[in-house]
VOVO-148670 format. One record per residue (C-alpha): residue number from 1; chain; x, y, z. Coordinates in nm, 2 decimals, padded with zeros to 4 digits. Layout:
REM residues N
<NUM, 'A', <X, Y, Z>> ...
This chain:
REM residues 128
<1, 'A', <13.22, 03.63, 00.85>> <2, 'A', <12.94, 03.77, 01.07>> <3, 'A', <12.72, 03.49, 00.95>> <4, 'A', <12.98, 03.23, 01.02>> <5, 'A', <12.90, 03.16, 01.39>> <6, 'A', <12.52, 03.14, 01.35>> <7, 'A', <12.56, 02.92, 01.04>> <8, 'A', <12.80, 02.69, 01.23>> <9, 'A', <12.56, 02.67, 01.53>> <10, 'A', <12.27, 02.60, 01.29>> <11, 'A', <12.47, 02.33, 01.11>> <12, 'A', <12.57, 02.17, 01.44>> <13, 'A', <12.20, 02.17, 01.56>> <14, 'A', <12.09, 02.02, 01.23>> <15, 'A', <12.36, 01.76, 01.26>> <16, 'A', <12.20, 01.61, 01.57>> <17, 'A', <12.02, 01.29, 01.50>> <18, 'A', <11.65, 01.33, 01.47>> <19, 'A', <11.40, 01.14, 01.69>> <20, 'A', <11.37, 00.79, 01.55>> <21, 'A', <11.05, 00.71, 01.37>> <22, 'A', <10.82, 00.52, 01.61>> <23, 'A', <10.81, 00.15, 01.53>> <24, 'A', <10.49, 00.08, 01.35>> <25, 'A', <10.27, -00.19, 01.51>> <26, 'A', <10.26, -00.52, 01.31>> <27, 'A', <09.91, -00.58, 01.18>> <28, 'A', <09.73, -00.91, 01.24>> <29, 'A', <09.81, -01.21, 01.45>> <30, 'A', <10.14, -01.39, 01.44>> <31, 'A', <10.16, -01.74, 01.31>> <32, 'A', <10.22, -01.98, 01.59>> <33, 'A', <10.49, -02.22, 01.48>> <34, 'A', <10.48, -02.46, 01.77>> <35, 'A', <10.81, -02.62, 01.66>> <36, 'A', <10.99, -02.31, 01.78>> <37, 'A', <10.91, -02.40, 02.14>> <38, 'A', <10.75, -02.21, 02.43>> <39, 'A', <11.04, -01.98, 02.52>> <40, 'A', <11.10, -01.86, 02.16>> <41, 'A', <10.73, -01.80, 02.09>> <42, 'A', <10.68, -01.62, 02.43>> <43, 'A', <10.98, -01.40, 02.35>> <44, 'A', <10.85, -01.32, 02.00>> <45, 'A', <10.51, -01.23, 02.14>> <46, 'A', <10.65, -01.02, 02.42>> <47, 'A', <10.89, -00.83, 02.18>> <48, 'A', <10.63, -00.78, 01.90>> <49, 'A', <10.60, -00.41, 01.80>> <50, 'A', <10.29, -00.26, 01.93>> <51, 'A', <10.19, -00.55, 02.15>> <52, 'A', <10.00, -00.45, 02.46>> <53, 'A', <10.05, -00.66, 02.78>> <54, 'A', <09.76, -00.69, 03.02>> <55, 'A', <09.83, -00.60, 03.38>> <56, 'A', <09.99, -00.90, 03.56>> <57, 'A', <09.74, -01.06, 03.81>> <58, 'A', <09.95, -01.25, 04.06>> <59, 'A', <09.66, -01.48, 04.14>> <60, 'A', <09.62, -01.58, 03.77>> <61, 'A', <09.84, -01.86, 03.62>> <62, 'A', <09.89, -01.68, 03.29>> <63, 'A', <10.01, -01.36, 03.11>> <64, 'A', <09.80, -01.20, 02.84>> <65, 'A', <09.91, -00.98, 02.54>> <66, 'A', <09.69, -00.81, 02.28>> <67, 'A', <09.79, -00.70, 01.93>> <68, 'A', <09.80, -00.33, 01.87>> <69, 'A', <09.51, -00.36, 01.62>> <70, 'A', <09.32, -00.58, 01.86>> <71, 'A', <09.30, -00.86, 01.60>> <72, 'A', <09.43, -01.12, 01.84>> <73, 'A', <09.54, -01.19, 02.19>> <74, 'A', <09.79, -01.44, 02.33>> <75, 'A', <09.76, -01.61, 02.66>> <76, 'A', <10.08, -01.76, 02.80>> <77, 'A', <10.07, -02.00, 03.09>> <78, 'A', <10.30, -01.93, 03.39>> <79, 'A', <10.48, -02.18, 03.61>> <80, 'A', <10.23, -02.37, 03.82>> <81, 'A', <09.95, -02.35, 03.56>> <82, 'A', <09.81, -02.71, 03.49>> <83, 'A', <09.87, -02.66, 03.11>> <84, 'A', <10.21, -02.50, 03.15>> <85, 'A', <10.39, -02.45, 02.92>> <86, 'A', <10.13, -02.35, 02.67>> <87, 'A', <10.03, -02.06, 02.45>> <88, 'A', <09.67, -01.99, 02.34>> <89, 'A', <09.59, -01.75, 02.06>> <90, 'A', <09.25, -01.58, 02.05>> <91, 'A', <09.16, -01.44, 01.71>> <92, 'A', <08.85, -01.22, 01.67>> <93, 'A', <08.64, -01.30, 01.36>> <94, 'A', <08.32, -01.17, 01.21>> <95, 'A', <08.15, -01.40, 00.97>> <96, 'A', <07.81, -01.56, 00.89>> <97, 'A', <07.81, -01.69, 01.25>> <98, 'A', <07.85, -01.34, 01.39>> <99, 'A', <08.13, -01.20, 01.59>> <100, 'A', <08.33, -01.45, 01.80>> <101, 'A', <08.67, -01.55, 01.92>> <102, 'A', <08.85, -01.85, 01.77>> <103, 'A', <09.11, -02.02, 01.98>> <104, 'A', <09.41, -02.22, 01.88>> <105, 'A', <09.76, -02.26, 02.02>> <106, 'A', <10.05, -02.47, 02.12>> <107, 'A', <10.06, -02.73, 02.40>> <108, 'A', <10.41, -02.80, 02.51>> <109, 'A', <10.30, -02.98, 02.83>> <110, 'A', <10.00, -03.20, 02.91>> <111, 'A', <09.77, -03.21, 02.60>> <112, 'A', <09.46, -03.28, 02.82>> <113, 'A', <09.54, -02.98, 03.05>> <114, 'A', <09.58, -02.77, 02.73>> <115, 'A', <09.23, -02.88, 02.61>> <116, 'A', <09.09, -02.78, 02.95>> <117, 'A', <09.27, -02.45, 02.93>> <118, 'A', <09.13, -02.39, 02.58>> <119, 'A', <08.78, -02.49, 02.68>> <120, 'A', <08.80, -02.25, 02.97>> <121, 'A', <08.88, -01.96, 02.73>> <122, 'A', <08.61, -02.08, 02.49>> <123, 'A', <08.36, -02.05, 02.77>> <124, 'A', <08.49, -01.70, 02.87>> <125, 'A', <08.46, -01.58, 02.51>> <126, 'A', <08.11, -01.72, 02.47>> <127, 'A', <07.99, -01.54, 02.79>> <128, 'A', <08.10, -01.20, 02.65>> 
């Protein structure tokens, strides 16, 4: 019986739940299914495992998030942005044309304002 107490203590310690495995980041960009609507897509992006939000800039009319593997970024308009509500996806590609960013997304508001928003980000990407 002298081993009884240490064995019980060891058994109790081993019975503690182990640290959960970290959630593995999801590889690659999400598919933007615009029919889901702005709020549902924004929530899916924000809750995506491994997603990295950019610091919030109060003067900017958008929020930005980057995939853990840096394969894509998502730019979500905020209230007051001309294209709001809208989500723009930037996907990094390397092909015969070199390395570049491709943009697509979902315009839930003014389509012309979304095109201006997309053109702005095309210009920013081309300048890099």
